[in-house]
All heavy atoms as an XYZ file, in Angstrom:
614
protein
N     -45.767    -45.246     10.188
C     -44.677    -45.105     11.089
C     -44.188    -43.696     10.972
O     -43.895    -43.244      9.899
C     -43.616    -46.037     10.916
C     -42.416    -45.742     11.781
S     -41.043    -46.740     11.313
C     -40.767    -47.594     12.819
N     -44.163    -42.903     12.034
C     -43.674    -41.543     11.981
C     -42.275    -41.492     12.636
O     -42.046    -42.153     13.552
C     -44.626    -40.630     12.769
C     -45.963    -40.482     12.188
C     -46.803    -39.533     12.892
O     -46.526    -39.085     14.117
N     -47.958    -39.088     12.357
N     -41.362    -40.662     11.998
C     -40.146    -40.527     12.535
C     -39.985    -39.031     13.162
O     -40.715    -38.222     12.710
C     -39.015    -40.517     11.405
C     -38.941    -41.923     10.787
C     -37.780    -41.823      9.753
C     -37.629    -43.312      9.258
N     -36.496    -43.285      8.220
N     -39.190    -39.065     14.174
C     -38.993    -37.743     14.824
C     -37.443    -37.427     14.891
O     -36.664    -38.365     15.080
C     -39.583    -37.737     16.262
N     -37.069    -36.284     14.664
C     -35.619    -35.859     14.791
C     -35.500    -34.928     15.941
O     -36.298    -33.971     16.104
C     -35.237    -35.206     13.420
C     -35.248    -36.088     12.230
C     -36.368    -36.148     11.440
C     -34.150    -37.030     11.996
C     -36.355    -37.042     10.408
C     -34.214    -37.869     10.914
C     -35.335    -37.889     10.120
O     -35.369    -38.784      9.023
N     -34.471    -35.044     16.675
C     -34.143    -34.171     17.712
C     -32.909    -33.412     17.361
O     -31.864    -34.130     17.043
C     -34.076    -34.863     19.053
C     -35.378    -35.545     19.522
N     -36.284    -34.795     20.270
C     -35.788    -36.751     19.325
C     -37.325    -35.683     20.471
N     -37.039    -36.767     19.945
N     -32.876    -32.173     17.531
C     -31.566    -31.416     17.353
C     -31.257    -30.603     18.599
O     -32.105    -30.133     19.325
C     -31.873    -30.399     16.116
C     -32.113    -31.121     14.848
C     -33.387    -31.263     14.358
C     -31.071    -31.555     14.056
C     -33.744    -31.853     13.208
C     -31.328    -32.227     12.857
C     -32.665    -32.356     12.429
O     -32.834    -32.975     11.191
N     -30.015    -30.505     18.852
C     -29.528    -29.835     19.972
C     -28.645    -28.612     19.437
O     -27.801    -28.794     18.611
C     -28.773    -30.636     20.918
C     -28.243    -29.934     22.090
C     -27.752    -30.770     23.126
N     -28.989    -31.128     23.960
C     -28.921    -31.966     24.892
N     -27.702    -32.513     25.309
N     -29.897    -32.268     25.657
N     -28.970    -27.448     19.968
C     -28.249    -26.292     19.582
C     -27.194    -26.015     20.633
O     -27.522    -26.116     21.884
C     -29.162    -25.048     19.408
C     -30.197    -25.238     18.276
C     -31.115    -23.920     18.177
C     -29.497    -25.390     16.887
N     -26.056    -25.493     20.258
C     -24.970    -24.948     21.234
C     -24.724    -23.577     20.795
O     -23.593    -23.350     20.251
C     -23.806    -25.899     21.229
C     -24.074    -27.305     21.540
C     -24.265    -28.290     20.738
C     -24.201    -27.597     22.937
C     -24.504    -29.609     21.061
C     -24.528    -28.921     23.340
C     -24.622    -29.948     22.418
O     -24.957    -31.141     22.877
N     -25.566    -22.639     21.039
C     -25.265    -21.257     20.638
C     -24.183    -20.583     21.506
O     -24.022    -20.855     22.717
C     -26.600    -20.554     20.777
C     -27.246    -21.357     21.912
C     -26.861    -22.634     21.729
N     -23.536    -19.668     20.936
C     -22.668    -18.825     21.618
C     -23.433    -17.790     22.351
O     -24.640    -17.661     22.271
C     -21.634    -18.084     20.682
O     -22.361    -17.225     19.776
C     -20.820    -19.050     19.839
N     -22.740    -17.044     23.219
C     -23.410    -15.987     24.055
C     -24.140    -15.018     23.166
O     -25.195    -14.524     23.436
C     -22.553    -15.293     25.030
C     -22.107    -16.285     26.164
O     -22.806    -17.190     26.390
O     -21.109    -15.964     26.789
N     -23.427    -14.564     22.091
C     -23.965    -13.567     21.215
C     -25.208    -14.143     20.418
O     -26.180    -13.359     20.347
C     -22.932    -13.164     20.142
C     -23.375    -12.031     19.334
O     -23.981    -11.005     19.717
O     -23.114    -12.028     18.089
N     -25.074    -15.340     20.011
C     -26.267    -16.009     19.295
C     -27.452    -16.199     20.234
O     -28.588    -15.986     19.894
C     -25.852    -17.348     18.766
C     -24.915    -17.303     17.594
C     -24.305    -18.525     17.229
O     -24.321    -19.592     17.974
O     -23.921    -18.666     16.056
N     -27.189    -16.554     21.539
C     -28.182    -16.619     22.568
C     -28.894    -15.279     22.764
O     -30.159    -15.256     22.825
C     -27.653    -17.142     23.851
C     -28.646    -17.462     24.994
S     -29.848    -18.684     24.402
C     -29.078    -20.116     25.178
N     -28.191    -14.217     22.746
C     -28.825    -12.870     22.953
C     -29.649    -12.521     21.831
O     -30.796    -12.034     21.931
C     -27.687    -11.793     23.158
C     -27.023    -11.806     24.528
C     -25.982    -10.776     24.684
O     -25.450    -10.242     23.689
N     -25.632    -10.427     25.807
N     -29.213    -12.829     20.653
C     -30.043    -12.435     19.382
C     -31.377    -13.423     19.367
O     -32.335    -12.852     19.105
C     -29.196    -12.831     18.157
C     -28.213    -11.785     17.914
C     -27.325    -12.126     16.601
C     -26.259    -11.131     16.457
N     -25.374    -11.474     15.272
N     -31.276    -14.624     19.705
C     -32.362    -15.600     19.782
C     -33.327    -15.096     20.882
O     -34.654    -15.112     20.575
C     -31.926    -17.057     20.045
C     -31.386    -17.694     18.768
S     -31.113    -19.515     19.011
C     -29.914    -19.552     20.269
N     -32.824    -14.599     21.965
C     -33.733    -14.262     22.978
C     -34.455    -12.926     22.631
O     -35.620    -12.718     22.858
C     -32.944    -13.951     24.330
O     -32.255    -15.180     24.658
C     -33.753    -13.508     25.441
N     -33.742    -11.966     21.973
C     -34.319    -10.690     21.424
C     -35.398    -11.030     20.449
O     -36.422    -10.486     20.457
C     -33.193     -9.841     20.850
C     -33.698     -8.410     20.561
C     -32.600     -7.572     20.071
N     -31.314     -7.651     20.639
C     -30.212     -7.972     20.121
N     -30.140     -8.002     18.813
N     -29.035     -8.083     20.751
N     -35.103    -11.915     19.496
C     -36.062    -12.268     18.431
C     -37.355    -12.874     19.029
O     -38.496    -12.539     18.715
C     -35.442    -13.147     17.353
C     -34.410    -12.306     16.556
C     -36.443    -13.802     16.444
C     -33.546    -13.235     15.567
N     -37.141    -13.853     19.977
C     -38.283    -14.472     20.565
C     -39.123    -13.456     21.377
O     -40.363    -13.516     21.479
C     -37.763    -15.676     21.546
C     -37.276    -16.799     20.561
C     -38.856    -16.161     22.384
C     -36.500    -17.936     21.341
N     -38.437    -12.615     22.040
C     -39.160    -11.519     22.790
C     -39.940    -10.610     21.936
O     -41.170    -10.317     22.226
N     -39.421    -10.223     20.758
C     -40.136     -9.402     19.812
C     -41.340    -10.134     19.288
O     -42.487     -9.551     19.154
C     -39.223     -9.004     18.671
S     -37.897     -7.751     19.150
N     -41.159    -11.362     18.965
C     -42.243    -12.223     18.403
C     -43.331    -12.345     19.385
O     -44.477    -12.199     19.079
C     -41.765    -13.486     17.868
S     -40.681    -13.448     16.437
N     -42.975    -12.626     20.644
C     -43.908    -12.768     21.711
C     -44.762    -11.446     21.824
O     -45.971    -11.534     22.082
C     -43.278    -13.116     22.968
C     -44.267    -13.411     24.163
C     -43.596    -13.763     25.384
N     -42.717    -12.822     25.905
C     -41.322    -12.960     26.090
N     -40.806    -14.187     25.738
N     -40.701    -12.028     26.451
N     -44.102    -10.309     21.833
C     -44.717     -9.064     22.053
C     -45.698     -8.836     20.907
O     -46.787     -8.368     21.136
C     -43.601     -7.880     22.090
C     -44.309     -6.530     22.167
C     -44.682     -5.960     23.401
C     -44.392     -5.785     21.029
C     -45.197     -4.724     23.405
C     -44.864     -4.514     21.094
C     -45.313     -4.008     22.314
N     -45.225     -8.994     19.609
C     -46.079     -8.821     18.463
C     -47.380     -9.713     18.558
O     -48.434     -9.351     18.281
C     -45.354     -8.900     17.196
C     -46.323     -8.944     16.036
C     -44.401     -7.824     17.046
N     -47.124    -11.031     18.815
C     -48.280    -12.001     18.899
C     -49.240    -11.486     19.930
O     -50.452    -11.500     19.673
C     -47.676    -13.360     19.319
C     -48.755    -14.325     19.576
C     -49.368    -14.654     20.794
C     -49.454    -15.116     18.619
N     -50.290    -15.576     20.599
C     -50.410    -15.874     19.290
C     -49.399    -15.252     17.201
C     -51.231    -16.787     18.717
C     -50.120    -16.131     16.614
C     -51.085    -16.934     17.288
N     -48.884    -11.096     21.177
C     -49.707    -10.685     22.117
C     -50.522     -9.389     21.789
O     -51.655     -9.242     22.080
C     -49.056    -10.431     23.513
C     -48.646    -11.733     24.145
O     -49.288    -12.763     23.917
N     -47.476    -11.691     24.893
N     -49.853     -8.422     21.095
C     -50.528     -7.273     20.575
C     -51.562     -7.596     19.501
O     -52.577     -6.958     19.527
C     -49.460     -6.279     20.111
C     -48.572     -5.592     21.064
C     -49.388     -4.727     22.063
N     -48.524     -4.376     23.093
C     -48.661     -3.230     23.805
N     -49.479     -2.390     23.493
N     -47.838     -2.997     24.841
N     -51.194     -8.505     18.560
C     -52.096     -8.813     17.635
C     -53.367     -9.563     18.121
O     -54.561     -9.400     17.730
C     -51.447     -9.745     16.527
C     -50.436     -9.036     15.648
C     -49.875     -9.971     14.552
C     -51.102     -7.826     14.936
N     -53.078    -10.434     19.201
C     -54.162    -11.201     19.812
C     -55.142    -10.139     20.490
O     -56.329    -10.321     20.371
C     -53.595    -12.180     20.827
C     -54.603    -13.082     21.556
C     -55.245    -13.968     20.544
C     -53.812    -13.903     22.561
N     -54.525     -9.160     21.157
C     -55.390     -8.235     21.862
C     -56.112     -7.402     20.874
O     -57.378     -7.127     21.136
C     -54.477     -7.258     22.678
C     -55.235     -6.290     23.530
O     -56.055     -6.714     24.246
O     -54.904     -5.074     23.382
N     -55.501     -6.988     19.737
C     -56.156     -6.153     18.711
C     -57.300     -7.022     18.092
O     -58.471     -6.393     17.963
C     -55.120     -5.800     17.702
C     -55.711     -5.133     16.409
C     -56.285     -3.890     16.460
C     -55.578     -5.821     15.284
C     -56.726     -3.315     15.297
C     -56.150     -5.219     14.100
C     -56.633     -3.963     14.149
O     -57.185     -3.358     12.937
N     -57.128     -8.199     17.761
C     -58.104     -9.095     17.193
C     -59.207     -9.371     18.156
O     -60.438     -9.333     17.744
C     -57.510    -10.405     16.657
O     -56.558    -10.155     15.686
N     -58.929     -9.652     19.305
C     -59.983     -9.931     20.329
C     -60.873     -8.736     20.642
O     -62.169     -8.899     20.676
C     -59.360    -10.436     21.653
O     -58.570    -11.613     21.520
N     -60.264     -7.566     20.785
C     -61.030     -6.369     21.007
C     -61.945     -6.035     19.873
O     -63.154     -5.629     20.088
C     -60.107     -5.221     21.464
C     -59.657     -5.367     22.862
C     -58.781     -4.166     23.185
C     -58.193     -4.413     24.741
N     -57.279     -3.255     25.043
N     -61.439     -6.098     18.663
C     -62.276     -5.700     17.501
C     -63.339     -6.742     17.245
O     -64.451     -6.283     16.875
C     -61.399     -5.498     16.318
O     -60.865     -6.786     15.907
N     -63.145     -7.994     17.629
C     -64.232     -8.963     17.437
C     -65.295     -8.735     18.564
O     -66.451     -8.770     18.294
C     -63.652    -10.366     17.636
C     -64.653    -11.432     17.300
C     -65.102    -11.737     16.077
C     -65.284    -12.148     18.430
C     -66.070    -12.616     15.729
C     -66.331    -13.093     18.187
C     -66.689    -13.271     16.841
O     -67.654    -14.243     16.566
N     -64.855     -8.448     19.742
C     -65.879     -8.273     20.875
C     -66.612     -6.947     20.535
O     -67.783     -6.920     20.710
C     -65.240     -8.196     22.228
C     -64.636     -9.516     22.620
C     -66.048     -7.606     23.312
C     -63.717     -9.566     23.760
N     -65.924     -5.891     20.151
C     -66.637     -4.575     19.940
C     -67.495     -4.502     18.725
O     -68.643     -4.055     18.750
C     -65.696     -3.478     19.915
C     -64.939     -3.176     21.204
C     -63.931     -2.108     21.126
N     -63.204     -1.967     22.434
C     -62.109     -1.390     22.537
N     -61.464     -0.848     21.425
N     -61.467     -1.188     23.708
N     -66.936     -5.011     17.527
C     -67.601     -4.877     16.304
C     -67.995     -6.139     15.654
O     -68.590     -6.089     14.570
C     -66.778     -3.959     15.301
C     -66.602     -2.583     15.761
C     -65.710     -1.874     14.844
N     -64.355     -2.267     14.746
C     -63.291     -1.989     15.517
N     -63.505     -1.172     16.530
N     -62.108     -2.468     15.228
N     -67.641     -7.314     16.241
C     -67.882     -8.579     15.621
C     -67.121     -8.816     14.300
O     -67.603     -9.645     13.574
N     -66.018     -8.187     14.129
C     -65.238     -8.416     12.824
C     -63.945     -9.123     13.183
O     -63.331     -9.027     14.187
C     -65.056     -7.063     12.161
C     -64.079     -6.124     12.932
C     -63.827     -4.827     12.336
O     -64.650     -4.521     11.389
O     -62.864     -4.238     12.569
N     -63.588     -9.937     12.193
C     -62.275    -10.648     12.278
C     -61.377    -10.046     11.191
O     -61.838     -9.465     10.223
C     -62.543    -12.132     12.086
O     -63.104    -12.390     10.828
N     -60.068    -10.273     11.484
C     -59.063     -9.704     10.538
C     -58.398    -10.818      9.727
O     -58.037    -11.791     10.298
C     -58.099     -8.852     11.367
C     -58.657     -7.692     12.034
N     -59.090     -6.571     11.401
C     -59.001     -7.485     13.360
C     -59.603     -5.667     12.288
N     -59.569     -6.196     13.468
N     -58.009    -10.403      8.532
C     -57.358    -11.310      7.688
C     -55.699    -11.065      7.981
O     -55.358    -10.165      8.799
C     -57.496    -11.048      6.283
O     -57.038     -9.680      5.833
N     -54.912    -11.941      7.426
C     -53.518    -11.845      7.683
C     -52.987    -10.517      7.000
O     -52.080     -9.930      7.660
C     -52.767    -13.061      6.998
N     -53.539    -10.097      6.016
C     -53.248     -8.778      5.335
C     -53.665     -7.595      6.296
O     -52.735     -6.757      6.482
C     -54.054     -8.640      4.096
C     -53.722     -7.408      3.286
C     -52.589     -7.313      2.528
C     -54.514     -6.251      3.342
C     -52.187     -6.076      1.862
C     -54.313     -5.091      2.687
C     -53.135     -5.047      1.900
N     -54.675     -7.674      6.967
C     -55.035     -6.602      8.004
C     -53.999     -6.634      9.098
O     -53.568     -5.585      9.568
C     -56.413     -6.895      8.473
C     -57.540     -6.727      7.489
O     -57.259     -5.978      6.477
O     -58.520     -7.318      7.562
N     -53.643     -7.774      9.575
C     -52.747     -7.860     10.710
C     -51.352     -7.375     10.345
O     -50.624     -6.769     11.110
C     -52.754     -9.290     11.285
C     -54.056     -9.804     11.875
C     -53.831    -11.224     12.361
C     -54.514     -8.923     13.040
N     -50.899     -7.710      9.086
C     -49.590     -7.227      8.691
C     -49.522     -5.750      8.485
O     -48.602     -5.123      8.790
C     -49.261     -7.887      7.209
C     -48.811     -9.325      7.459
O     -48.171     -9.662      8.501
N     -49.047    -10.079      6.331
N     -50.674     -5.078      8.004
C     -50.810     -3.725      7.956
C     -50.724     -3.097      9.267
O     -50.267     -2.090      9.609
C     -52.112     -3.317      7.221
C     -51.845     -3.382      5.812
O     -50.824     -3.419      5.222
N     -53.005     -3.484      5.104
N     -51.369     -3.740     10.393
C     -51.427     -3.328     11.756
C     -49.968     -3.224     12.225
O     -49.561     -2.285     12.920
C     -52.317     -4.093     12.629
C     -52.334     -3.743     14.010
C     -52.982     -2.542     14.333
C     -51.626     -4.436     15.032
C     -53.046     -2.123     15.785
C     -51.701     -4.021     16.249
C     -52.444     -2.849     16.629
N     -49.171     -4.298     11.970
C     -47.743     -4.296     12.389
C     -46.961     -3.268     11.702
O     -46.305     -2.457     12.385
C     -47.182     -5.684     12.016
C     -47.755     -6.767     12.899
C     -45.572     -5.638     12.315
C     -47.328     -8.215     12.441
N     -47.164     -3.104     10.359
C     -46.330     -2.087      9.610
C     -46.770     -0.597      9.956
O     -45.889      0.126     10.059
C     -46.500     -2.379      8.224
N     -47.967     -0.353     10.172
C     -48.442      1.013     10.292
C     -48.611      1.526     11.727
O     -48.658      2.649     12.013
C     -49.620      1.293      9.388
C     -49.432      1.061      7.989
N     -48.639      1.727      7.198
C     -50.006      0.050      7.183
C     -48.563      1.296      5.968
N     -49.481      0.284      5.927
N     -48.827      0.535     12.628
C     -49.048      0.890     14.084
C     -47.956      0.460     14.951
O     -47.424      1.326     15.666
C     -50.415      0.279     14.409
O     -51.478      0.663     13.578
C     -50.792      0.842     15.801
N     -47.681     -0.746     14.848
C     -46.559     -1.256     15.898
C     -45.271     -0.819     15.597
O     -44.484     -0.411     16.554
C     -46.661     -2.793     15.950
C     -47.986     -3.391     16.625
C     -47.831     -4.896     16.646
C     -48.163     -2.804     17.966
N     -44.758     -0.968     14.375
C     -43.264     -0.609     14.085
C     -43.055      0.868     14.287
O     -41.962      1.143     14.832
C     -43.039     -1.048     12.635
C     -42.716     -2.616     12.594
C     -42.163     -2.934     11.198
C     -41.897     -4.375     11.147
N     -41.427     -4.833      9.842
N     -43.908      1.824     13.853
C     -43.551      3.229     14.200
C     -43.599      3.457     15.735
O     -42.822      4.326     16.259
C     -44.681      4.050     13.564
C     -45.183      3.107     12.437
C     -45.000      1.732     13.017
N     -44.462      2.784     16.463
C     -44.545      3.048     17.985
C     -43.411      2.382     18.671
O     -42.921      2.861     19.744
C     -45.874      2.640     18.531
N     -42.994      1.201     18.229
C     -41.926      0.416     18.919
C     -40.841      0.006     17.940
O     -40.869     -0.891     17.231
C     -42.534     -0.808     19.459
C     -43.723     -0.610     20.390
C     -45.028     -0.794     19.947
C     -43.634     -0.279     21.726
C     -46.161     -0.699     20.734
C     -44.649     -0.135     22.546
C     -45.969     -0.297     22.018
O     -47.104     -0.132     22.866
N     -39.897      0.979     17.819
C     -38.906      0.860     16.754
C     -38.035     -0.407     16.967
O     -37.450     -1.018     16.004
C     -37.951      2.058     16.711
O     -37.314      2.235     17.956
N     -37.940     -0.945     18.163
C     -37.127     -2.144     18.458
C     -37.695     -3.350     17.866
O     -37.033     -4.384     17.794
C     -36.855     -2.321     19.931
C     -38.141     -2.251     20.762
C     -38.657     -1.105     21.384
C     -39.055     -3.339     21.129
N     -39.799     -1.472     22.030
C     -40.036     -2.747     21.849
C     -39.058     -4.584     20.771
C     -41.060     -3.540     22.296
C     -40.105     -5.421     21.219
C     -41.057     -4.867     22.051
N     -38.939     -3.313     17.440
C     -39.527     -4.517     16.808
C     -38.799     -4.921     15.528
O     -38.780     -6.134     15.202
C     -41.028     -4.264     16.419
C     -41.789     -4.266     17.746
C     -41.632     -5.322     15.578
C     -43.207     -3.972     17.572
N     -38.078     -3.978     14.842
C     -37.437     -4.247     13.642
C     -36.152     -5.156     13.882
O     -35.618     -5.623     12.875
C     -36.927     -3.054     12.915
O     -36.154     -2.219     13.788
C     -38.153     -2.207     12.536
N     -35.906     -5.464     15.137
C     -34.770     -6.365     15.415
C     -35.062     -7.811     15.070
O     -34.134     -8.608     14.817
C     -34.492     -6.280     17.035
C     -33.824     -5.135     17.438
O     -33.425     -4.267     16.553
O     -33.835     -4.757     18.649
N     -36.407     -8.147     14.965
C     -36.866     -9.512     14.672
C     -37.291     -9.539     13.206
O     -37.865     -8.537     12.844
C     -37.888     -9.927     15.596
N     -36.956    -10.579     12.583
C     -37.493    -10.687     11.126
C     -38.975    -11.142     11.056
O     -39.223    -12.272     10.971
C     -36.591    -11.753     10.518
C     -36.089    -12.579     11.743
C     -36.073    -11.702     12.895
N     -39.849    -10.297     11.294
C     -41.221    -10.545     11.375
C     -41.875    -10.621      9.961
O     -41.680     -9.863      9.089
C     -42.026     -9.527     12.158
C     -41.523     -9.478     13.688
C     -42.330     -8.382     14.366
C     -41.776    -10.843     14.315
């Protein structure tokens, strides 16, 4: 038997803006990493480890898009 828990959040307007900003940053980074991984696999047939993707975020995405630091990635 499996149990499920449902939680309801009642965020304030400020909390809602922060959550929306964090979700948007995460979505942007996810899409960029997916594009980076897909193109490198198609072109060179190589896949990337989590370490490689973290380096891509730190050395490529964060300097180019400073607003990414708003989200705890």
